[in-house]
N, C-alpha and C positions, 0 to 999 in steps of 0.2 A: 504494500500500500504506500509506503514511504517513497519508493522509486517512482510510482505512478504519479503521485502528487508533485514530486520534483520535476518530472518530465512535463507534466501539464503546466507547471509554473514557468518552465523554460520555453515551452511553445507559446504561451501567452506573451511572455516578454519579447520574444523574437518577433511575433506578429505585431506587437505594439511598436517596436522600433522600426520595422519595415513600413508600417502605416504612417509613422511620423515622417520618414524620409521620402516615401513615395505614396502619398494619399490617393492619387487618382490611378485607376487601372482600367484597361479596356478588355473586353472579351467579345467573342462572336456567338451569336444566337441564331440557330437555324429555325426559320419560321415558314410554315406552309402557307403559300399565297393562293394556290389554285388546285382544285382536284376535279378532274374530268374522267369519270369512270376509274379505271385502274391506274391512270397516269396522274402523278402529282407533281406540282412545281413548288420548289422551296427556294427561299432566298436567305442568304447569310447576311445577318444584320449586325453591324458593329454597335456595341453598347458600351457606355462609359459610366462608371460609378465612382463615388468618392467615399472614403472612410472618414467620418467626422473626427476632429481632434479629441473631442470628449470621449468617444468610444475607444480611441487609441490610448488615451490616458487611463481609462478604466481598466483596460487590459493590462497596461503596464503596472498599475497598482495591484491588481489581482495576481499577476504573475510574481511580483516581488513578495507579496504576502505568502503565496504558496511556497516560494523558495525559502522564505525565512521560517515558516511554521512546519515545513515537512520534517526536519530533523527532530522536532518535538513529538511527532506521532509515535515514535518507538518507546517513549517514556510512559 
């Protein structure tokens, strides 16, 4: 359990640091635009999203707390 909590804290901290450095990221979403019988037409749509700084800060605080409190779980 201790290792799991430490790993989760590390993952949260890394995610938060990446979100602070690079808050905007793009991804592609495949969307069906037409369907005529067995033939379908899809379109790849570029989407952009932003991680709010408050969410990144919350993940950083949660990750730090998990990393600090994880060694105390064995006691």
